C-alpha positions as CSV (number, residue, x, y, z in Angstrom):
1,M,71.5,33.8,-28.8
2,R,68.9,31.7,-30.4
3,F,67.6,29.0,-29.3
4,T,66.2,25.8,-30.1
5,N,62.5,24.3,-29.3
6,K,64.4,21.8,-27.2
7,A,66.6,24.8,-25.4
8,R,63.5,26.7,-24.7
9,T,61.5,23.5,-23.3
10,A,65.0,23.1,-21.1
11,L,64.7,26.8,-20.0
12,V,61.1,26.9,-19.0
13,A,61.7,23.6,-17.3
14,L,65.3,25.2,-15.3
15,C,62.8,28.2,-14.2
16,C,60.4,26.2,-12.4
17,I,62.1,23.8,-10.9
18,V,64.3,26.1,-9.7
19,P,63.2,29.7,-9.4
20,A,64.5,32.8,-10.8
21,V,68.0,30.9,-11.7
22,A,70.1,32.6,-14.6
23,H,69.0,32.4,-17.9
24,A,70.5,34.4,-19.4
25,H,74.4,34.9,-20.4
26,G,75.4,31.2,-22.1
27,F,73.5,28.6,-23.0
28,A,74.0,25.2,-25.1
29,G,70.7,23.3,-25.2
30,K,69.5,23.2,-21.7
31,R,73.4,24.0,-20.0
32,F,73.8,27.2,-18.3
33,F,77.2,28.3,-18.6
34,P,78.3,31.2,-16.0
35,A,80.4,34.0,-16.9
36,T,83.5,33.1,-15.4
37,L,85.7,35.3,-13.4
38,A,89.9,34.6,-14.3
39,T,89.3,33.2,-17.8
40,D,87.3,34.4,-20.5
41,D,84.6,32.0,-21.4
42,P,83.3,31.1,-25.4
43,F,79.9,33.0,-25.1
44,V,78.3,36.4,-27.0
45,A,76.6,38.3,-24.5
46,D,75.3,41.5,-23.5
47,E,76.7,41.7,-19.7
48,L,78.5,44.0,-17.7
49,S,81.2,42.8,-14.7
50,L,80.9,46.2,-11.8
51,P,83.2,45.8,-10.3
52,T,85.7,42.7,-9.9
53,I,87.7,43.3,-7.0
54,Q,91.4,41.4,-7.0
55,W,93.8,41.6,-3.6
56,Q,96.7,39.8,-3.3
57,R,100.1,40.5,-2.2
58,F,103.4,40.2,-3.9
59,P,106.9,39.4,-2.4
60,A,110.1,41.4,-2.2
61,G,112.5,41.1,-4.9
62,D,115.8,43.0,-6.6
63,D,113.3,45.1,-7.9
64,G,112.0,46.3,-4.4
65,P,110.0,45.8,-1.1
66,G,107.3,43.0,-1.5
67,G,103.8,44.8,-1.0
68,S,100.4,44.3,-1.7
69,E,98.0,45.1,-5.2
70,T,94.3,45.8,-5.3
71,D,92.8,45.5,-8.6
72,F,89.2,47.2,-9.4
73,S,87.8,46.1,-13.0
74,I,84.8,47.3,-14.6
75,D,84.2,44.8,-18.1
76,V,81.2,45.6,-20.6
77,A,80.3,43.1,-23.5
78,K,78.0,44.0,-26.0
79,R,76.2,42.1,-29.0
80,I,76.7,43.5,-32.4
81,T,74.6,40.2,-34.3
82,E,73.8,37.0,-32.4
83,N,76.7,35.2,-33.1
84,F,79.5,38.4,-32.7
85,G,80.0,41.0,-29.6
86,I,82.7,43.6,-28.8
87,E,84.2,43.5,-25.6
88,L,85.8,46.3,-23.2
89,G,87.9,46.4,-20.3
90,A,89.5,48.8,-17.7
91,T,90.9,48.6,-14.6
92,Y,91.9,51.0,-11.7
93,K,95.2,49.8,-9.7
94,H,96.0,50.5,-6.3
95,I,99.9,49.5,-5.3
96,K,100.8,49.5,-2.0
97,P,104.5,48.6,-1.0
98,D,105.6,47.9,2.5
99,G,106.6,50.5,4.2
100,G,106.4,52.9,1.0
101,A,103.7,55.3,-0.6
102,A,101.3,53.8,-2.7
103,Q,100.9,54.1,-6.4
104,N,97.7,54.7,-8.1
105,G,96.2,54.8,-11.3
106,F,94.6,52.8,-14.6
107,D,96.3,50.1,-16.3
108,N,95.8,49.3,-20.8
109,L,92.8,49.7,-21.7
110,G,91.5,46.2,-23.0
111,L,89.1,45.8,-26.2
112,G,88.1,42.4,-27.2
113,L,86.2,40.9,-30.4
114,K,84.4,37.4,-30.4
115,Y,82.7,35.2,-33.0
116,K,80.6,32.1,-32.5
117,F,80.9,29.7,-34.8
118,F,79.6,26.3,-33.5
119,E,77.1,25.3,-31.3
120,D,75.6,21.8,-30.5
121,D,72.6,21.9,-28.3
122,V,72.7,18.0,-27.9
123,H,75.9,17.6,-26.3
124,E,76.1,20.9,-25.1
125,A,79.0,22.4,-27.0
126,I,80.0,25.3,-28.2
127,A,82.7,27.4,-30.0
128,S,84.1,30.5,-31.0
129,L,87.2,32.9,-31.8
130,G,88.2,35.9,-30.8
131,V,91.0,38.7,-30.6
132,D,92.0,40.4,-27.4
133,W,93.9,44.0,-27.8
134,D,96.0,45.5,-24.8
135,I,95.9,49.0,-25.9
136,G,99.4,50.3,-25.2
137,G,99.7,53.5,-23.6
138,T,96.8,54.0,-22.3
139,G,97.4,53.0,-18.8
140,A,99.8,54.9,-16.2
141,R,103.2,53.7,-16.2
142,R,104.0,54.3,-12.6
143,V,101.4,50.8,-12.2
144,G,103.1,49.2,-14.4
145,A,101.2,49.3,-17.7
146,E,103.1,49.0,-21.3
147,S,104.1,51.7,-24.0
148,F,103.5,48.8,-26.6
149,S,100.3,46.7,-27.0
150,T,100.1,43.2,-27.3
151,I,97.2,41.4,-29.5
152,T,96.2,37.6,-28.6
153,P,94.1,35.8,-30.9
154,G,92.5,32.8,-29.8
155,V,89.9,30.3,-29.8
156,F,87.3,29.5,-27.1
157,F,85.5,26.4,-26.3
158,G,82.7,25.1,-23.6
159,K,81.4,21.7,-22.8
160,G,78.9,20.2,-20.6
161,F,78.6,16.6,-19.4
162,G,74.9,16.2,-20.0
163,D,75.2,13.3,-22.6
164,L,76.7,11.1,-20.0
165,P,74.9,7.8,-19.8
166,N,72.6,7.5,-16.6
167,N,75.1,5.4,-14.4
168,M,76.9,8.1,-14.5
169,K,74.2,10.8,-14.0
170,F,75.8,12.5,-11.1
171,L,78.7,13.7,-13.0
172,R,75.9,15.6,-15.8
173,P,76.1,18.5,-14.2
174,L,80.2,18.8,-14.5
175,A,81.4,21.5,-17.6
176,I,84.0,22.7,-18.7
177,T,84.8,26.0,-20.5
178,G,88.6,27.1,-21.8
179,L,90.2,29.1,-24.6
180,V,94.4,29.0,-26.2
181,G,95.7,32.4,-27.1
182,Y,98.6,33.7,-28.6
183,G,100.1,36.7,-27.6
184,I,102.2,38.9,-30.2
185,P,103.5,41.3,-28.8
186,M,103.9,44.7,-30.9
187,R,107.3,45.8,-29.7
188,S,110.4,43.2,-29.3
189,S,111.9,44.9,-26.1
190,T,111.6,47.4,-23.8
191,T,114.4,50.0,-22.8
192,T,114.6,51.6,-19.5
193,V,117.6,54.1,-18.3
194,S,117.2,54.6,-14.3
195,D,118.0,57.7,-12.5
196,D,122.2,56.9,-12.2
197,G,121.9,56.5,-15.9
198,D,121.7,52.7,-16.4
199,T,120.3,51.1,-19.0
200,D,118.2,47.6,-18.9
201,V,116.9,45.9,-21.9
202,E,113.7,43.9,-20.9
203,R,112.6,41.3,-23.9
204,N,109.1,41.0,-24.5
205,P,108.0,36.9,-25.5
206,H,105.4,35.6,-27.3
207,T,103.1,33.7,-25.1
208,L,100.6,30.9,-24.8
209,E,97.7,32.4,-23.2
210,W,95.6,28.9,-21.9
211,G,92.8,28.6,-18.9
212,L,90.1,26.2,-18.2
213,A,87.1,26.6,-16.1
214,I,86.0,23.3,-14.5
215,E,82.3,23.8,-12.9
216,Y,79.3,21.9,-11.2
217,S,76.7,23.0,-11.9
218,L,73.7,22.2,-8.5
219,P,70.8,24.2,-10.8
220,Y,71.3,21.3,-13.5
221,L,71.7,18.6,-10.8
222,Q,68.4,19.8,-9.3
223,S,66.9,20.4,-12.7
224,F,68.1,17.2,-14.9
225,V,69.5,14.9,-13.0
226,Q,68.1,14.9,-9.6
227,D,65.9,16.7,-7.0
228,V,68.4,16.3,-3.8
229,G,65.9,19.0,-1.7
230,L,68.7,21.8,-1.8
231,Q,67.1,25.0,-0.6
232,A,68.0,29.1,-1.2
233,P,71.0,29.9,-1.8
234,F,72.6,26.7,-2.7
235,N,70.3,25.7,-5.5
236,R,71.5,28.4,-7.7
237,M,75.4,27.8,-7.1
238,I,77.8,26.4,-9.0
239,P,81.0,25.6,-7.5
240,I,83.8,26.3,-9.9
241,V,87.7,25.6,-10.2
242,E,89.8,27.9,-12.7
243,L,93.2,28.0,-14.3
244,S,94.3,31.1,-15.9
245,M,97.9,30.1,-17.2
246,S,101.0,32.4,-19.2
247,T,103.8,30.6,-20.7
248,A,106.7,32.4,-22.4
249,L,107.7,30.8,-25.7
250,D,110.4,33.1,-27.0
251,R,112.9,35.5,-26.6
252,G,115.5,34.3,-23.9
253,Q,112.2,33.8,-21.8
254,S,110.8,30.3,-20.8
255,G,108.5,28.7,-18.3
256,T,104.6,29.4,-16.9
257,T,103.0,31.5,-14.3
258,G,99.3,31.5,-13.3
259,T,97.4,31.0,-10.7
260,V,94.6,28.1,-9.7
261,N,91.3,29.6,-8.6
262,P,88.7,27.7,-6.7
263,G,85.3,29.1,-5.6
264,V,82.0,29.3,-6.2
265,L,78.9,31.2,-8.3
266,W,75.5,32.3,-7.1
267,A,73.2,32.9,-10.4
268,G,70.3,34.8,-10.8
269,Q,67.9,35.8,-12.6
270,S,69.3,39.0,-13.7
271,V,73.0,38.8,-11.3
272,Q,75.5,36.5,-10.6
273,I,78.0,36.9,-8.1
274,G,81.2,35.3,-7.3
275,I,84.5,34.7,-5.1
276,E,87.3,32.8,-5.7
277,A,91.0,32.2,-4.2
278,V,93.6,32.9,-6.3
279,I,96.4,30.6,-5.6
280,P,99.6,31.1,-7.7
281,V,100.9,27.7,-9.4
282,N,104.9,28.4,-8.2
283,R,107.4,31.3,-7.1
284,R,107.1,33.0,-10.0
285,S,103.3,33.3,-10.2
286,G,103.6,34.8,-6.4
287,N,104.0,33.6,-3.0
288,S,100.7,34.1,-1.1
289,V,96.6,33.4,-2.0
290,G,94.5,36.7,-2.5
291,V,90.8,37.1,-3.4
292,L,88.5,37.7,-6.5
293,A,85.4,38.8,-6.1
294,Q,82.8,40.3,-8.9
295,L,79.1,41.5,-9.3
296,H,77.9,40.7,-12.9
297,F,74.9,41.7,-14.5
298,F,73.0,40.2,-17.7
299,L,72.0,43.0,-19.7
300,D,69.5,41.0,-22.0
301,D,67.2,39.8,-18.9
302,L,67.8,43.1,-17.2
303,F,67.0,45.7,-20.0
304,P,66.0,42.9,-23.1
305,Q,64.4,45.7,-25.3
306,T,67.0,47.9,-25.1
307,I,70.6,47.4,-24.8
308,G,70.3,44.2,-23.8
309,R,69.4,43.0,-27.6
310,P,71.9,42.6,-30.4
311,L,72.5,46.1,-32.8
312,I,72.0,44.4,-36.3
313,Q,68.5,42.3,-35.7
């Protein structure tokens, strides 16, 4: 990402006031946007999430007993140019039904493209277009991987509130990122036949994929609003609440499922650590609170002369 002179000045100030705070990933003006855990952010970057771990229990239903699921994910993003990048993700699932044998295997691979088309440094705003491809048939059916692909084009945005007036200065560390996407399944329905010969047809609806992350940056508070005397590790923390939602739109399906994820991020110069609770928004989304944790690396800080640079300068 190219920095204006103002952004470079703000970055130097941030590094001086809060030692070794992250200066990779996403900037709009003097606003640093961290990598979010449950929702995709609007930035094109060189970064690696290894690992992301999510654990949650699932309720018993007509299809079987309850149990727990643990997901281990790796995601890598690479800039092709300053404003265009590619993302690849893989998830290994461990599903343990109550009283039954565990099932293990990979979910479908995910591939994404993203293009940043707007940035306003003065107002700490950014927007991107992207498309995600859940590659059907690349995962194991025993852990629920679909045999068909789903394509999700979407728009991603971010906005910091550093331009608020002085009488609202303690709201300036606030920022939001979000996304709106349209999920397009490549198969309208899926037919399965049980061991007893019973046929079941499941319709695959188009979906509205939407999410939001609300952040309060303590590094921004210390550096650009008021030094309130926070010491390590608190001076690098960013409390966050994420909403990750999916709404079925047609083919006999309706309603919204998703989670609310409150947590905290710690951003260093080349690494970020995050942990969030995973709270279902309704019974269709689950009936117990899970946990989501991530270790995230900023490759453009770790390897600025090699893999941390855009492929096309």
